[in-house]
N, C-alpha and C positions, 0 to 999 in steps of 0.2 A: 516772669522776670525773677521772682524770688528763687525759683529752682535753678536758674542760670547762675545767680550770684553764689548759691551754695554749692555749685558744681555738680548738681544732680541731673541725671538725664530726664528730659521731658517725657511726658506720657505720649507714646506713639499714637494713641487714639485722639489726642487733643488736636483741635484745628490749628493749622499752621499760622505762625505770626507773620510770615512774609514769604515771598517767593524764594525758593531755594533751587540750586542746581545740583545734579547728581555728580559724584566723583567720576574721574576718567575711567575707572574700572567698570563702571556700569555701561553695558552695551545697550540695553533697552530696559524700560520699565513702563508697565501699562496696567490699567485696571480693566477687567473684563466683567461685563454684566450680562447674564443670560447668553453667554457665548460670544458676545460682541465687544470689541475693544472700544473703550471710551476715548474721546479725543484727547490729544495732548500727550506729553511725556513728563508726568509729575515726579517730584522727588519721591524716593521709595518710602520714606516715612509718611508723607502725605497720602501716597497711594494706598498704603496699608490702612491708614485711618479711614479712608473712603470705603475700602472694601469691607471693613468691619461694621459699617453702617447698613449693609445690604446683604441679606442671606444668600442671594443668587449671584454674588460677585466674589472675585478673588484678584490678587495682584500677582503678576509674573515679573520677577526681577532677574535679569540676566547679567552675570558678572564674568569678566575674563581676567585671569591672573590678578585677583585683588591683593592689596597689601594688608599687613596686619591691622593697621588703624581702620581701614575701610571695613574689613571683615568683622572687626570687633564692634563697630558701630551698627553694622547690619545685624549682627547677632543680638545686640541689645534691643534693637527695634522689633525684631520678629520673635524674640524669646528663645533663641538658640542657646543650648548649653555650651560650656567651655570646650568640651570634647569635640562638638560639632564644628566650632569655629576653628580649632586646631586642625581638624581633618580637612577643612576647606582650604587651608593655606598650603597644604602639602600636595604634591602630585605623585603619580606612580602607584596609586592604590589598585588593589585587586577588585574586580567586579564583585559587588556584594549588595545586600540589602540589610539595613540595620534600623532598629527602633530606638529613638531617643525621646522618651516621654511621649508627647503627642505628635512628634515630628518623625517622619519616615525618611531615611536617607537611602537613596539609590545611587550606586556608583557604577559607571560604565566607562569602558575604555574606547577612545576614538581611534580611528585608523584612516590614513590617507596614503594614496599611491604617489610616489615621487617619480616624475618623468625623468628618463635618462636615455641617451642615445645608444649606449652600450653598457653591458654589465662588466664591471671591473672588480678587482679584489677589495675595493673600498667603496663601492657604490652603495648609496642609501636608497633602498627600494620602498620601504614602508616607514611612514612617520606616525608615531602614536602619541596620544595624550590621554586626558581623562575628563569626564563630565560628572559632576556631583549634583544630584537633584534632591533638594530638601522640600518635602511636602508637608504642609500644615493645613489647618482647617480653612483658612482664607488666603493662603499664599503658596507659591511655589518659587523656589530660588534655584537657579541653575548656575553653577560655578564651573567654568571651563579652564583647563590648563593645556597649554600647547597650541600650535598653530592649526592643526587639523581639527575637523569636527565642528566648524562654525554652525551656530544654531539660528542664524538669520533666516535661512530658507525654511527651517522648521517652524518658526513663528509665522512666517508668511503663509505657509501651506495650511497650518492648523487654523489660522484666522479665516480661511476660506471655507471652513467646516464648522459653522457655529453650533450645529446640532451636537457634534462631538465635544466641542470646547465648553458647551453648557454643562457638561458633567463635572466641571471644576478642575482643581489642580492635577488630578490623576489623568486628565486628558492630555495635559502637557507631558506628563511622564510617559504616556503611551507614544506621543509624537516623537519624543527624544529617543525612546527605545527603537521605534520604527526607523528613524533616520540613521541610528548607529548600525542597525542590521543591514540597511540598504548600503551603507558605506562598506561594510564587511563584504557583501556580495560584489560590489563594484571593484574593490581592491582584489578580491579573489579572481575576478575576470582578467584583470591586468596581470596578475601573478601567473595565471595559467599560460599567457602568451610568453612570459619570460621563461617558464619551465619548458615550453615547446622549443624555444630557441636554444636553450641549453641542451636539451635532449638531442636536437638535430646536430649540434656541434660536436657532441660526444660520440655519436654514431656515424658522423660523416667520414668520408674517406681520409681527409687530412687530419681529422681529430684535433681541431683548433681549441677546444675547451681547456681552460687552465683549471687545475684543481682548486686554486685559491678562489676563483670566481664561484665555483660550486659551493664551497664552504661559506662564502659571503652570502649567497642566496639562502643557504640553509639557516644562517644566523637571523636573516630577516624574516624567514618563515617562522622560526621559533619565537621571535618577538610578536609576530602576528598571532600565533597560537596563544600566547600569554594574554593577549587582549580579548580573544574571542571565546576560547574553550571554557573559562570559568563562569561565563554569563548564564548558561542554561539553568543552573541550579538556583540562583537568586530569582530569575524570571519565573521559574516554576513555583517558587515560594510565594511570589506575589499573586500568581493566578489562584493558588490554593488558599490564600489568606482570606478569611471571611470578615474578621473585624479589623478595621483600620486599613484595609486594602482598597483596591480599585472597586468602584461601584459595579453592580451587576451588569449595567448597560455596556461597560467597557471590557468585560471578560472576553468576549469573542474577538475583540480587537487585539488584546494581549495574546490570545491563543494563536491568532494569525501571525503575530510577530514571532512567537515561539516556533511556529512551523518554518518560517523563513530562516530563523536563526539555526535550526537544525540542519537545513540545507547548507548554510555557510560552514557550520562545524564539520559536516561530512566532506565538503569540498576541501577544506583546509587539511583535514586528516589525510585525505587521499593525496593531496599535494605533498605532504610531508613524507608519506610512504613512497611516492614516485621519486622525490628528491633523494631519498635514501637509496633507492634502486639505481638512480643515475650515478650517485656518488660511488656505490659499490662497483658498478660497471666500469667507471673511469679508473678506479683503483685496480680492478682486474686487468684493464687494458694496459695500465702502466707496468704491472707485473709481467704481462706477456711481452710488452716491448722490451723490458729489461732482460727477460729470458732470451728473446731473439738476439739482442745485442751481445749477450754473453756467448750464445752459440756462434755468432759470426766471429767474435774475437777468438774463440777456441778453434774454429775452422782455419782461420788465417794463421793462427799460432802453429797448428799441425802442419800446414803447408810450409811455413818458414822453418819448422823443425827438420823436415827432410833435407832441405837445402843446407842447413847448418850441420846436419849429421854427415852428409857426403863431404862437404868442405872440411869438416873437422877431421874426418878419417884420413883423407888424402893430403891434409896439411901437416901430418905428423912427420913426414920425410924420414921414415925408418929405412934402413939399408935393405932389408929383406921384406919388401912390401910388394904384393902382386901388381903388375902393370905399372910400377913406378917409373921404369925406364922405357916404357912403350912410347912410340912416336905419336900415337893418336890418343894417348891417355887423357890429356887435358880436354880435347873436344868431346871425348867419350864421357868424361865426368860431367861436363856441362849438359850433355844430352840426357844423361841419367837424371840429373837434377830437374831439368825441364819436364821430362816425361813424368817423373814422380809428382811434381807440383801440379801438372795438368790433370793427371789421373785423380789426385785428391780433390782438386777443384771440381771436376765433373761429379764425383761421388757426393761431395757436400752440396752441390747445387741440386742434385737429384733428390737428396733427402730433405731439402728445404732449409738447410743451415746457412746457405749463402743465396 
């Protein structure tokens, strides 16, 4: 009571004075003992106090788009430094792993495929966000930004594996990494179908693909690359980290995640190369089409020029002009013009200009 009157934060290890409810930003909060979840959904401060009384327990706090006040309170409870709190409030971070004292920060990008009936020049194909994982001695805090990459399924799945979850907070980090890589592979599968449709439209007879649609898909692929390609380096750092990193029992699980991530990176790089080839092919087709149009215009201009030349010459009406007073001069001139036009037309058709 004295601490409240003085405005000082209460000791997070102290027993709760009454039942408290979590803020709206808290998606879930639970205490795990020997890999099994304890009943109830306590306040995060009470859960952390309980986990500190048992060496084989830890608390997992899940947050979604927390506000500054909530994140500041969480930071005071779990002993996060000011920089960690500021990083948790912002989104759009690059995948990385950082050490803040005794707390390890793992940043991953989320990815989700946006269903669409057809690809347009403004279609959103891939939705990205980020997940920040704070790992301490007896706690793990996941902070998610964006709509994609929900961790409810991650929690449900890892809770069915108490043997892995018994390894502590790093088991949650493994589960989150595995889920993100699975999302990458899932999005890559959907993206491959979009690329196949674009490729078919580019090389179809009618060539219905619009260049703006290809550029839009390329922008989405670039966004996907920014989410996935920087992750292998931090993941390799975690695997090679001996002190303060994953326990030895989880190394092979992280290596498995790294292997699947390599597959995702290879597929995305191949998609980017394929999209560049499709884009170059479409640009080449446009150049060829423009060249064909110019040849057609030049051919018709040559045909029209012969008619103009004959009409121009015999329209001068000079006194001493051959065949000017001939009775059949007019039909003969028309016949010459028609024969000249037909001859040029046949020549241009044979050469492929028309």
